[in-house]
LOMI-792278 format. One line per field, with one value per residue: residue number from 1; x negated, y, z negated of N, C-alpha, C in turn. Coordinates in Angstrom, 3 decimals, m for minus. Each point is the difference from the previous one (the first is absolute). Layout:
REM residues N
seq = (NUM|...)
nc1 = (X|...)
nc2 = (Y|...)
nc3 = (Z|...)
cac1 = (X|...)
cac2 = (Y|...)
cac3 = (Z|...)
cc1 = (X|...)
cc2 = (Y|...)
cc3 = (Z|...)
//
This chain:
REM residues 262
seq = (1|2|3|4|5|6|7|8|9|10|11|12|13|14|15|16|17|18|19|20|21|22|23|24|25|26|27|28|29|30|31|32|33|34|35|36|37|38|39|40|41|42|43|44|45|46|47|48|49|50|51|52|53|54|55|56|57|58|59|60|61|62|63|64|65|66|67|68|69|70|71|72|73|74|75|76|77|78|79|80|81|82|83|84|85|86|87|88|89|90|91|92|93|94|95|96|97|98|99|100|101|102|103|104|105|106|107|108|109|110|111|112|113|114|115|116|117|118|119|120|121|122|123|124|125|126|127|128|129|130|131|132|133|134|135|136|137|138|139|140|141|142|143|144|145|146|147|148|149|150|151|152|153|154|155|156|157|158|159|160|161|162|163|164|165|166|167|168|169|170|171|172|173|174|175|176|177|178|179|180|181|182|183|184|185|186|187|188|189|190|191|192|193|194|195|196|197|198|199|200|201|202|203|204|205|206|207|208|209|210|211|212|213|214|215|216|217|218|219|220|221|222|223|224|225|226|227|228|229|230|231|232|233|234|235|236|237|238|239|240|241|242|243|244|245|246|247|248|249|250|251|252|253|254|255|256|257|258|259|260|261|262)
nc1 = (m56.059|m0.481|1.289|0.395|1.133|m0.779|m0.789|0.632|m0.879|0.403|1.012|m0.755|1.086|m0.749|m0.826|m0.814|m0.753|0.147|m0.438|m0.636|0.050|0.766|0.179|m0.953|m0.275|m1.138|0.626|0.926|0.975|1.092|0.868|0.756|0.854|0.633|0.529|0.741|1.286|m0.424|m1.014|0.785|0.850|m0.966|m0.507|1.258|0.157|m1.145|0.356|1.093|m0.888|m0.484|0.356|1.098|0.283|m0.374|0.696|1.017|m0.221|m0.126|1.119|0.546|m0.900|0.715|0.762|m0.964|m0.358|m1.045|m0.969|0.622|0.862|0.342|1.104|0.246|m1.303|0.007|1.065|m0.452|m1.139|0.528|0.738|m0.929|m0.834|0.875|0.379|m1.335|m0.062|m0.294|1.245|m0.389|1.075|m0.473|1.132|m0.236|1.304|m0.408|1.135|0.556|m1.081|m0.744|m0.398|m0.961|0.464|0.336|m0.987|0.531|m1.115|0.483|0.292|0.416|m0.381|0.952|m0.505|0.266|1.283|0.589|1.294|0.541|1.109|0.305|0.901|0.105|m0.343|m1.002|0.420|0.190|m1.227|m0.500|0.614|m0.339|m1.213|0.205|m0.971|0.591|m1.168|0.712|0.195|m0.962|m0.729|m0.996|0.749|0.303|m1.279|0.272|0.516|0.090|m1.006|0.250|1.256|m0.249|m0.565|0.989|0.526|0.812|0.526|m0.209|1.085|m0.380|0.922|m0.337|1.021|m0.733|0.631|0.413|0.043|m0.018|m0.800|m0.795|m0.153|m1.055|0.323|m0.911|0.341|m0.958|0.351|m1.057|0.451|m0.972|0.610|1.004|0.872|0.360|m0.628|0.728|0.477|m1.196|m0.197|1.295|m0.052|m1.155|0.394|1.130|m0.700|m0.835|1.103|0.634|m0.982|m0.091|1.338|m0.048|m0.966|0.676|1.120|m0.690|m0.546|1.228|0.429|m1.030|0.217|1.308|m0.259|m0.891|0.914|0.923|m0.852|m0.347|1.306|0.235|m1.051|0.481|1.246|m0.473|m0.802|1.058|0.744|m0.984|m0.075|1.344|m0.058|m1.022|0.667|1.080|m0.726|m0.559|1.212|0.455|m1.076|0.155|1.325|m0.294|m0.932|0.886|0.926|m0.949|m0.361|1.327|0.177|m1.110|0.461|1.227|m0.566|m0.823|1.086|0.717|m1.043|m0.116|1.344|m0.098|m1.066|0.638|1.109|m0.761|m0.578|1.234)
nc2 = (97.577|m0.646|0.016|m1.141|0.620|1.079|m0.857|m0.759|0.686|0.816|m0.757|0.151|0.700|1.066|m0.266|m0.014|0.984|m0.813|0.619|m1.098|0.282|m1.059|0.719|m0.505|1.304|m0.592|m0.886|0.946|m0.889|0.095|m0.220|m0.405|0.888|m1.175|0.575|m0.114|m0.350|m1.133|m0.051|0.378|m0.884|m0.890|0.249|0.019|m1.104|m0.621|0.490|m0.312|m0.938|1.163|m0.569|m0.526|1.174|0.591|m0.901|0.155|1.309|m0.337|m0.670|0.850|0.630|m0.770|0.547|0.846|m0.761|m0.064|0.020|m1.160|1.000|m1.095|m0.082|m1.202|m0.172|0.606|m0.762|m1.080|0.238|0.431|m1.091|m0.738|0.503|m0.035|m1.205|0.034|m1.194|m0.837|m0.449|m0.550|m0.716|m0.717|m0.702|m1.264|m0.158|m1.102|m0.554|1.100|0.307|0.852|0.178|0.346|1.012|0.817|0.218|1.193|m0.226|1.045|0.441|m1.274|m0.503|m0.838|m1.177|m0.524|m0.287|m0.935|0.172|m0.778|0.009|m1.180|0.530|0.680|1.270|m0.593|m0.926|1.011|0.374|m1.218|m0.176|1.161|m0.041|0.240|0.430|0.539|m0.107|0.943|m1.030|m0.414|0.130|0.077|0.735|0.678|m0.128|m0.649|m0.659|1.272|m0.870|0.247|0.151|m1.075|m0.673|0.546|m0.481|m0.604|1.198|0.315|m0.127|0.200|m0.759|m0.180|m0.648|m0.884|0.472|m1.131|0.054|m1.265|0.785|m0.955|m0.270|0.768|0.794|0.647|1.233|0.046|0.806|0.053|0.298|0.568|0.959|0.447|m0.565|1.125|1.082|m0.736|1.234|0.440|m0.877|0.098|1.346|0.000|m0.841|0.681|1.103|m0.249|m0.342|0.955|0.837|m0.371|m0.001|1.134|0.407|m0.413|0.479|1.084|m0.024|m0.193|0.924|0.784|m0.277|0.191|1.086|0.321|m0.310|0.634|1.002|m0.085|m0.102|0.995|0.644|m0.309|0.301|1.125|0.226|m0.213|0.747|0.914|m0.185|0.075|1.068|0.475|m0.300|0.536|1.018|0.024|m0.113|0.895|0.741|m0.239|0.238|1.073|0.285|m0.221|0.685|0.905|m0.080|0.055|0.988|0.601|m0.185|0.380|1.034|0.203|m0.110|0.755|0.860|m0.099|0.088|0.994|0.500|m0.206|0.447|0.960|0.126|m0.211)
nc3 = (m104.229|1.042|0.225|m0.582|m0.229|m0.314|m0.650|0.912|0.725|m0.983|0.421|1.056|0.340|0.206|1.031|m1.022|m0.381|m1.061|m1.057|m0.359|m1.297|0.299|1.107|0.794|m0.015|0.391|m0.779|0.068|m0.120|0.706|m0.984|1.001|m0.452|m0.062|1.055|m1.088|0.038|m0.596|0.883|0.989|m0.497|m0.210|1.223|0.392|m0.715|0.354|1.192|m0.668|m0.286|m0.447|m1.157|0.551|0.561|m1.119|m0.712|0.852|m0.021|m1.287|m0.223|0.870|m0.742|m0.815|0.926|m0.259|1.000|m0.820|0.888|0.014|m0.226|m0.692|0.688|m0.489|0.142|1.178|0.224|m0.662|0.619|1.119|m0.047|m0.580|0.901|0.977|m0.443|m0.038|0.557|m0.999|0.310|1.136|0.343|1.024|0.171|0.315|0.224|m0.663|0.389|m0.444|0.687|m0.673|1.254|m0.829|0.725|m0.999|m0.862|m0.301|m0.692|m0.645|1.208|0.099|1.159|m0.385|m0.311|1.187|m0.150|m0.719|m0.178|m0.915|0.706|m0.513|m0.827|1.152|m0.155|0.651|m0.844|m0.850|0.359|0.074|m1.166|m0.578|0.525|m1.287|m0.797|m1.063|m0.624|m0.585|m0.836|m0.848|1.106|m0.886|m0.799|1.096|0.342|m1.128|1.023|0.316|0.051|1.277|m0.394|m0.742|0.987|0.706|m1.138|0.868|0.154|1.294|0.770|1.262|0.617|1.270|0.543|0.646|1.081|0.600|1.334|m0.415|m0.736|0.449|m1.301|0.235|m1.016|m0.742|m0.304|m0.936|m0.981|m0.796|m1.210|m0.705|0.668|m0.743|0.801|m0.605|0.460|0.815|m0.063|m0.404|m0.990|m0.266|0.152|m0.665|m0.941|0.090|0.173|m0.974|m0.621|0.676|m0.283|m1.280|m0.015|0.702|m0.804|m1.068|0.542|0.312|m1.206|m0.481|0.860|m0.267|m1.285|0.196|0.734|m0.943|m0.929|0.726|0.134|m1.289|m0.290|0.846|m0.519|m1.205|0.350|0.566|m1.046|m0.775|0.824|m0.054|m1.326|m0.058|0.784|m0.709|m1.122|0.588|0.438|m1.211|m0.564|0.874|m0.224|m1.301|0.129|0.744|m0.914|m0.992|0.678|0.250|m1.289|m0.319|0.891|m0.439|m1.239|0.389|0.639|m1.030|m0.794|0.819|0.086|m1.317|m0.083|0.893|m0.600|m1.147|0.628|0.533|m1.190|m0.352)
cac1 = (m0.221|0.889|0.853|m0.002|1.012|m0.476|m1.213|m0.005|m1.340|m0.679|0.325|m0.491|0.898|m0.768|m1.428|m0.560|m1.264|m0.055|m1.214|0.164|m1.243|m0.531|m0.373|m0.870|0.808|m0.294|0.371|1.365|1.051|1.283|0.905|1.275|1.168|1.145|1.059|1.314|1.001|m0.330|m1.161|0.406|0.830|m0.873|m0.807|0.846|0.211|m1.215|m0.443|0.636|m0.697|m1.367|m0.933|m0.122|m0.698|m1.420|m0.532|m0.026|m1.083|m1.227|0.029|m0.050|m1.410|m0.317|0.335|m1.090|m0.880|m1.327|m0.403|m0.364|0.725|1.336|1.113|0.612|m0.920|0.106|1.308|0.095|m0.932|0.573|1.266|m0.293|m0.607|1.013|1.003|m0.730|0.214|m1.222|0.143|0.897|m0.146|0.865|m0.029|0.768|0.713|m0.206|0.539|0.207|m1.158|m0.399|m1.407|m0.446|m0.694|m0.908|0.250|m0.825|0.009|m0.890|m1.047|m0.722|0.744|m0.347|0.156|1.351|0.426|1.431|0.628|1.396|0.878|0.967|m0.368|m0.752|0.862|0.050|1.131|1.163|m0.188|0.312|1.414|0.925|m0.453|m0.887|0.125|m0.664|m0.062|m0.617|m0.899|0.036|0.062|m0.592|0.991|1.089|m0.482|m1.084|m0.744|m0.829|m1.263|m0.698|0.429|m0.761|m1.391|m0.091|0.547|1.034|1.147|1.135|m0.106|0.995|m0.336|1.004|m0.194|m0.333|0.941|m0.157|1.143|1.246|0.338|m0.550|m1.183|m1.280|m1.020|0.403|m0.971|0.352|m0.987|0.085|m0.638|m0.157|0.922|1.387|0.286|1.417|0.479|m0.635|0.450|m1.108|m0.487|0.984|m0.029|m1.239|m0.020|0.959|m0.647|m1.131|0.472|0.360|m1.218|m0.720|0.748|m0.281|m1.367|m0.007|0.651|m0.920|m1.043|0.597|0.211|m1.324|m0.421|0.812|m0.473|m1.294|0.255|0.564|m1.078|m0.895|0.706|0.036|m1.356|m0.217|0.773|m0.636|m1.211|0.453|0.425|m1.197|m0.666|0.822|m0.196|m1.338|0.046|0.765|m0.856|m1.018|0.660|0.296|m1.279|m0.402|0.881|m0.388|m1.269|0.313|0.684|m1.005|m0.798|0.823|0.065|m1.299|m0.135|0.852|m0.641|m1.141|0.517|0.535|m1.150|m0.667|0.835|m0.133|m1.343|0.024|0.788|m0.791|m1.098|0.512)
cac2 = (m1.419|m0.496|m1.072|m1.248|0.081|0.899|m0.499|m1.451|m0.537|m0.012|m1.227|m1.152|m0.493|0.131|m0.067|1.230|m0.221|0.494|m0.444|m0.594|0.058|m1.348|m0.507|0.902|0.928|m0.085|m1.310|m0.309|m0.145|0.021|m1.140|0.645|m0.356|m0.246|0.991|m0.622|0.829|m0.004|0.864|1.391|0.357|0.162|1.199|1.162|0.086|0.358|1.331|0.961|m0.033|0.406|m0.890|m1.176|0.408|0.133|m1.352|m0.675|0.557|m0.629|m1.435|m0.293|m0.127|m1.410|m0.749|0.197|m1.131|0.116|m1.225|m1.055|0.106|m0.584|0.912|m0.151|0.531|1.456|0.378|m0.043|0.988|1.338|m0.015|0.148|1.307|1.042|m0.128|0.083|m1.219|m0.804|m1.238|m0.076|m1.353|m0.418|m1.455|m0.713|m1.132|m1.269|m1.185|0.190|0.615|1.273|0.102|1.388|0.473|1.056|0.306|1.105|m0.148|0.905|0.618|m0.919|m1.093|m1.283|m1.151|m0.453|m1.188|m0.236|m0.343|m0.388|1.164|m0.091|0.603|1.236|1.060|m0.128|m0.861|0.885|0.780|m0.877|m0.368|1.133|1.068|0.879|m0.212|1.021|m0.219|1.259|m0.222|m1.335|m1.033|m1.227|m0.648|m0.447|m1.183|m0.511|m1.085|0.567|0.295|1.095|1.248|0.113|0.281|1.371|0.882|0.765|0.451|0.251|m0.642|0.277|m0.691|m0.013|m1.165|0.132|m0.844|m0.140|0.618|m0.689|0.311|m1.008|0.487|m0.586|0.414|1.198|1.054|0.502|0.707|m0.196|1.068|m0.278|0.912|m0.161|0.505|0.315|0.695|m0.655|0.678|0.086|m1.354|m0.693|0.574|m0.386|m1.438|m0.328|0.263|m0.883|m1.380|m0.206|m0.038|m1.216|m1.117|m0.023|m0.511|m1.415|m0.735|m0.038|m0.966|m1.328|m0.331|m0.292|m1.288|m1.037|m0.132|m0.678|m1.396|m0.638|m0.096|m1.070|m1.270|m0.257|m0.409|m1.344|m0.948|m0.075|m0.796|m1.362|m0.556|m0.189|m1.194|m1.134|m0.154|m0.562|m1.381|m0.749|m0.167|m0.988|m1.308|m0.388|m0.356|m1.290|m1.022|m0.171|m0.725|m1.375|m0.614|m0.263|m1.129|m1.203|m0.313|m0.527|m1.317|m0.924|m0.227|m0.866|m1.315|m0.577|m0.309|m1.180|m1.169|m0.261|m0.564|m1.341|m0.855|m0.248|m0.887|m1.363)
cac3 = (0.342|1.047|m0.522|0.748|1.048|1.042|0.641|m0.123|0.156|m1.290|m0.716|0.725|1.039|1.229|m0.258|m0.541|m0.691|m1.361|m0.667|m1.318|m0.760|m0.109|1.302|0.772|0.792|1.422|0.547|m0.404|0.993|m0.680|0.028|0.273|m0.787|0.878|m0.124|0.010|m0.671|m1.426|m0.189|0.142|m1.156|m1.161|0.218|m0.262|m1.447|m0.729|0.411|m0.886|m1.282|0.280|m0.679|0.845|1.218|m0.331|m0.177|1.297|0.802|m0.474|0.236|1.417|0.346|m0.170|1.205|0.939|m0.223|0.569|0.660|m0.927|m1.256|0.141|m0.227|m1.311|m1.011|0.069|m0.511|m1.467|m0.541|0.088|m0.717|m1.424|m0.209|0.139|m1.057|m1.271|m0.787|0.063|0.755|1.161|0.537|1.087|0.076|1.021|m0.596|0.691|m0.674|m1.422|m0.632|0.585|0.355|m0.098|1.197|m0.456|m1.407|m0.511|m1.455|m0.724|0.803|0.865|0.610|m0.610|0.879|0.295|m0.713|0.121|m1.266|0.092|m0.036|m1.103|m1.290|0.231|0.545|1.460|0.344|0.130|1.231|1.129|m0.068|0.018|0.888|m0.762|m1.437|m0.800|m1.447|m0.431|m1.134|m0.620|1.030|m0.538|m0.845|0.865|0.731|m0.853|0.642|1.063|m0.685|0.673|m0.642|m1.252|0.374|0.490|m1.030|0.690|m0.775|0.893|1.325|1.038|1.234|1.057|0.851|1.415|0.730|1.437|0.688|m0.340|m1.373|m0.910|m0.728|0.408|m0.951|m0.735|m0.285|m1.328|m0.807|m1.448|m0.774|m1.430|m0.662|0.471|1.339|m0.166|1.196|1.158|1.220|0.945|0.283|0.822|1.339|0.665|0.255|1.050|1.279|0.245|0.089|1.402|0.799|m0.353|0.570|1.439|0.167|m0.384|1.083|1.131|m0.317|0.043|1.415|0.555|m0.559|0.635|1.378|m0.050|m0.348|1.183|0.975|m0.459|0.176|1.428|0.393|m0.557|0.803|1.316|m0.171|m0.252|1.284|0.799|m0.519|0.417|1.435|0.187|m0.475|0.990|1.175|m0.368|m0.054|1.379|0.626|m0.557|0.578|1.399|0.000|m0.402|1.133|1.014|m0.462|0.139|1.433|0.380|m0.628|0.737|1.296|m0.208|m0.347|1.235|0.845|m0.592|0.311|1.437|0.207|m0.597|0.900|1.205|m0.374|m0.099)
cc1 = (0.999|0.802|m0.100|0.983|m0.484|m1.170|m0.101|m1.398|m0.729|0.311|m0.297|0.936|m0.670|m1.469|m0.501|m1.309|0.031|m1.255|0.338|m1.329|m0.651|m0.555|m0.898|0.820|m0.218|0.423|1.412|0.910|1.317|0.711|1.405|1.108|1.188|1.109|1.343|0.978|m0.282|m1.175|0.401|0.826|m0.856|m0.866|0.803|0.191|m1.253|m0.507|0.597|m0.684|m1.477|m1.018|m0.212|m0.791|m1.496|m0.656|m0.124|m1.138|m1.347|m0.035|m0.086|m1.427|m0.442|0.364|m1.050|m1.074|m1.361|m0.372|m0.454|0.719|1.405|1.094|0.533|m0.896|0.055|1.312|0.026|m0.945|0.656|1.340|m0.225|m0.570|1.049|1.022|m0.616|0.367|m1.250|0.093|0.987|m0.275|0.954|m0.161|0.776|0.640|m0.189|0.509|0.086|m1.193|m0.316|m1.510|m0.398|m0.809|m1.002|0.396|m0.996|0.132|m1.047|m1.183|m0.805|0.936|m0.455|0.332|1.464|0.301|1.478|0.558|1.466|0.908|0.947|m0.584|m0.894|0.964|0.117|1.159|1.257|m0.099|0.409|1.494|0.926|m0.427|m0.922|0.201|m0.823|0.078|m0.729|m0.979|0.144|0.076|m0.615|0.999|1.165|m0.372|m1.191|m0.841|m0.878|m1.310|m0.783|0.362|m0.755|m1.440|m0.184|0.458|1.088|1.152|1.237|m0.293|1.071|m0.451|1.150|m0.349|m0.455|0.887|m0.380|1.235|1.340|0.423|m0.510|m1.230|m1.259|m1.136|0.513|m1.180|0.379|m1.169|0.270|m0.713|m0.125|0.902|1.424|0.203|1.506|0.583|m0.721|0.395|m1.091|m0.458|0.944|m0.019|m1.222|0.012|0.996|m0.621|m1.066|0.364|0.387|m1.247|m0.796|0.686|m0.279|m1.389|m0.069|0.652|m0.932|m1.094|0.533|0.215|m1.328|m0.481|0.764|m0.444|m1.330|0.171|0.556|m1.069|m0.959|0.632|0.060|m1.362|m0.299|0.718|m0.619|m1.252|0.352|0.429|m1.188|m0.734|0.761|m0.214|m1.354|m0.030|0.741|m0.833|m1.071|0.589|0.300|m1.275|m0.469|0.847|m0.369|m1.299|0.216|0.671|m1.000|m0.855|0.771|0.089|m1.306|m0.198|0.824|m0.600|m1.167|0.441|0.537|m1.126|m0.715|0.757|m0.130|m1.319|m0.050|0.735|m0.755|m1.103|0.459|0.539)
cc2 = (m0.420|m1.169|m1.227|0.058|0.855|m0.573|m1.498|m0.567|m0.066|m1.248|m1.228|m0.538|0.104|m0.105|1.349|m0.331|0.692|m0.551|m0.546|0.042|m1.376|m0.525|0.992|0.853|m0.174|m1.326|m0.375|m0.122|m0.053|m1.325|0.565|m0.541|m0.212|1.022|m0.706|0.958|0.084|0.920|1.466|0.460|0.242|1.232|1.254|0.201|0.475|1.378|1.081|0.074|0.274|m0.896|m1.270|0.342|0.112|m1.368|m0.723|0.513|m0.562|m1.473|m0.326|m0.015|m1.450|m0.838|0.201|m1.027|0.275|m1.339|m1.023|0.059|m0.563|0.983|m0.076|0.536|1.525|0.481|0.039|1.007|1.375|0.100|0.222|1.385|1.111|m0.037|0.028|m1.160|m0.868|m1.213|0.156|m1.323|m0.199|m1.503|m0.508|m1.212|m1.247|m1.137|0.146|0.531|1.317|0.006|1.467|0.360|1.103|0.398|1.068|0.024|0.912|0.476|m0.945|m1.062|m1.309|m1.130|m0.358|m1.264|m0.227|m0.379|m0.356|1.191|m0.014|0.592|1.222|1.072|m0.077|m0.880|0.836|0.843|m0.827|m0.295|1.180|1.151|1.004|m0.294|1.050|m0.383|1.203|m0.146|m1.442|m1.132|m1.311|m0.770|m0.548|m1.272|m0.608|m1.101|0.483|0.477|1.128|1.341|0.241|0.385|1.457|1.032|0.896|0.340|0.140|m0.530|0.573|m0.662|0.031|m1.106|0.403|m0.983|m0.108|0.590|m0.641|0.258|m1.008|0.555|m0.720|0.400|1.171|0.941|0.580|0.701|m0.283|1.147|m0.436|0.894|m0.277|0.685|0.306|0.634|m0.574|0.667|0.033|m1.394|m0.734|0.512|m0.428|m1.486|m0.415|0.172|m1.051|m1.472|m0.324|m0.129|m1.275|m1.229|m0.125|m0.565|m1.488|m0.857|m0.134|m1.032|m1.427|m0.457|m0.373|m1.364|m1.145|m0.248|m0.756|m1.477|m0.767|m0.198|m1.126|m1.368|m0.382|m0.478|m1.418|m1.051|m0.175|m0.864|m1.474|m0.685|m0.254|m1.262|m1.257|m0.291|m0.639|m1.463|m0.886|m0.256|m1.046|m1.404|m0.522|m0.462|m1.356|m1.131|m0.289|m0.797|m1.460|m0.747|m0.365|m1.206|m1.305|m0.442|m0.627|m1.408|m1.036|m0.328|m0.966|m1.419|m0.726|m0.412|m1.235|m1.273|m0.387|m0.679|m1.437|m0.975|m0.345|m1.013|m1.444|m0.448)
cc3 = (1.059|m0.521|0.867|1.150|1.161|0.769|m0.184|0.114|m1.321|m0.790|0.839|1.039|1.357|m0.357|m0.476|m0.669|m1.343|m0.639|m1.373|m0.715|m0.085|1.311|0.713|0.944|1.489|0.607|m0.374|1.203|m0.735|0.087|0.066|m0.887|0.924|m0.236|0.150|m0.656|m1.490|m0.277|0.038|m1.203|m1.228|0.136|m0.304|m1.498|m0.725|0.386|m0.892|m1.358|0.250|m0.695|0.818|1.250|m0.248|m0.143|1.327|0.867|m0.412|0.387|1.478|0.516|m0.131|1.192|1.073|m0.296|0.626|0.614|m1.035|m1.324|0.170|m0.390|m1.426|m1.118|m0.017|m0.610|m1.521|m0.645|m0.057|m0.716|m1.491|m0.311|0.023|m1.128|m1.394|m0.931|0.146|0.915|1.158|0.693|1.171|0.169|1.208|m0.658|0.844|m0.878|m1.520|m0.766|0.710|0.216|m0.025|1.240|m0.338|m1.411|m0.444|m1.515|m0.623|0.836|0.862|0.569|m0.625|0.961|0.196|m0.793|0.249|m1.362|0.229|m0.227|m1.197|m1.279|0.161|0.494|1.520|0.443|0.204|1.266|1.218|0.047|0.247|0.909|m0.668|m1.480|m0.726|m1.467|m0.593|m1.163|m0.496|1.026|m0.496|m0.848|0.828|0.747|m0.753|0.635|1.150|m0.628|0.658|m0.637|m1.293|0.304|0.421|m1.019|0.591|m0.928|0.880|1.396|0.925|1.287|0.980|0.984|1.402|0.747|1.473|0.688|m0.321|m1.442|m1.014|m0.710|0.448|m0.943|m0.820|m0.222|m1.348|m0.675|m1.468|m0.695|m1.446|m0.842|0.482|1.348|0.048|1.251|1.217|1.316|1.055|0.417|0.944|1.440|0.782|0.360|1.079|1.384|0.281|m0.007|1.438|0.865|m0.271|0.591|1.490|0.270|m0.312|1.084|1.205|m0.233|0.060|1.438|0.661|m0.472|0.654|1.428|0.045|m0.306|1.200|1.076|m0.361|0.212|1.473|0.503|m0.492|0.834|1.384|m0.068|m0.223|1.295|0.914|m0.417|0.408|1.481|0.298|m0.430|0.992|1.243|m0.263|m0.006|1.397|0.708|m0.495|0.567|1.442|0.103|m0.369|1.148|1.098|m0.362|0.153|1.457|0.459|m0.555|0.758|1.373|m0.141|m0.315|1.251|0.928|m0.509|0.307|1.447|0.292|m0.517|0.897|1.245|m0.278|m0.090|1.331)
//
């Protein structure tokens, strides 16, 4: 097996063509993993563990996006499959709540939603950078009703950060069984948290640019409307002025005619 250190293209650093069982083989493209010092350090560490390498080689297929397949959905599908867990979730943090971007639940994608961050294991992820609950996660967070619904026993999550180090979301997996040894899970999630964060930042930037563009268009239209209204007002004033001049002329003419008559 080619190691991650020997073949960077196998982990998505360079463009490559890998096949995923979840995506059409003839319509795949790659999503690039940002190469940073942190990335290289983690790659060096996980390359020494063949179990992590095997899992990564499977999960990196999740970064290949077929036409029309959202990146985050592909990520959670392949992440859960490679780690053999029933649940994988990626979220975006917004004003103290977490917006679910993609949720893989027992073999299917479920509808997006949002939930409060307090009294959940995700709160520890956002606050501390990562969180691991090897067992009894329901008992540890009794107010988190989603854990009860999913019959979750264990949890591991890692924060998504922007370039300034601010949390912007999290990536986590849940299992119905205890999750004691997280060596593989931790190595895989570290890599994909960086990639997911890069994608989320890109989407946020695109959204911000679109919002600014829409606002600029609105202001331009508003100014155009103001300009048109001003032109109309000026035209009306000019017409009123003309009528007044004509009225004064007629009045003066009437007075002149009246004076001549007398």
